N, C-alpha and C positions, 0 to 999 in steps of 0.2 A: 832188533827185537828189544834191546834195553831201552831205546828211546820210546817205543810204544808202551812198555811197562811203566816207565816214568810218567808218560802222558796219562795213562789209565789211572795211576795213583793220584795224580793232580785232579783229574775229573771226579774221582770218588771223594776226595777231600772237599772239593767245591760243592758237590751235592750235599755232603754232610753239613757243611757250614750253612748252606742255603736253608736246610731243614731247621737248624737251630735258630736262625734269624727269623724264619717264618713263625716258629713257636713263640719267640719273644714278642713279635708283633701281635700275635694272638693274645698274649698276656696283657699287653698294653691296651689292646682293643677292649678286652673284657673288664679290666680294672678301671680304665680311664675314659671309656667311650670314645676312642679315637677311630679315625678311618685307617685303613691299611697304609695308605700313603703317609699319613701323619705319624703312624707308628714307626715306619722306616726312617722318616726324617728325624724323629726323636733319637732313635738308635745311632744314627750317623752323627748327630749333634753331640750326644753324650760321648761318643767315641772320640770325636775331635777334641773336645774340652778335657777329657780324661787321659788322653794320649794312650789309649788302648784300642785294640781292633774292635770293629763292629761285632765280630764273632764273640770276643771276650765279654763285651757288654751284653750281648744276647744270652750268653751262658749265665751271667749274673741275674738277669731279669727272669729267666725261666727257673733258676734255682731258688729265688726268693719265696715263691708260693710253696715250695717243697721244704721250706724251713732252713735254707742255707742263708747265712748272713750276707748282706751286700756291703762292701767296703764304704765307709762314710763318704769319701770323696766322690765315688761314682753315684751313690745315693743322692748326694747334694746336687750333682750335675743333672741327674734325672729329675729331681724336684724342680730345679730351675728351668729345665727344658719344658717340662709339663706346664709350669706356671706361665711361661712365655707363650706357649701354644694356646692355652685357655684365654690369656689376655688378648692375643692377636685375633682369636676367633670370636671373642665376646662371650665365651661360655662361662657358666657359673663354676666356682671352685668345687672340686671333688675332694674326697678324703685323701690323706697323705700318701706319699709314695712309699715303696718298699724300703 
C-alpha cells in the first residue's frame, strides 16, 4: 500500500510539473511567436545552461508576466536561447525577453 501511495504522489507531481511546463511554453509562444516544439527546446536549453530544472525555468517564465522578477542569469540564458532560435530560423528580432 505504501508503494502505491508513493507512486501516486510521484504521478501527481509529474502532472503538476507538466502543467507548469505547458503554461511556460504558452507564454513563450505568445510573447515570441514560437512553435510549441521550439518553446520546449528553449526551456530545456535554458535549464541546461542555467543548471536548474526545466520545471524551475518554467516557473520563472510564467511568473514574469505576473510581475515576478526573473533572475538575471536565467533571463540572460533565455535571451541567448531566443536569439539563437531566431538566427537559426531566419526570423526577425522580437522585443526583449522577460
